[in-house]
Residue, then its C-alpha position, 0 to 999 in steps of 0.5 A: x744251639x750248636x752244631x757240629x760240622x765237622x773237623x771240630x767246627x761248630x756253627x750256631x744253628x741260627x746262623x744256618x740258612x739251609x743244609x744241601x746236598x752236594x751231589x744233586x746241587x752239582x747236577x744243576x748248571x745253576x747250582x754249580x754256578x752258585x758253588x763256583x761263584x762262593x769259591x772264587x769269592x773266598x766263600x767256601x770253607x772245607x772241613x773234610x779232607x774226604x769227598x764232601x757230602x753236604x754244604x752248609x749255607x750259613x750267614x755268620x758273619x758273612x755268607x759262607x759255605x761250609x762243606x761237610x763229609x757228613x750227610x745232609x740227614x746226619x747234619x738236619x738231625x744234630x739241628x734237632x737235638x735239643x738241650x732236654x735230649x742232651x741232659x737225658x744223655x748226661x750221666x748222673x753223679x751221685x752227690x757228696 
């Protein structure tokens, strides 16, 4: 299943290592150090012009951090949507 992270970017949910709250991560010195290290090594992709609320750590094709304006809860809900949920939302067209 694919997860929409923002700015027309989708990611295979099998590649997601974790979804994190950016605000609580940056409180910790270790969290700031981790994000700074990733930024210096070109592993951060910003998916928003707005202030990001969360980041997704992914393993595709290499460890990458995607900054998203969506909340961690919204991203988590998107990973939990099943194909059956999507099928139930599809408009049934009459057969001709």
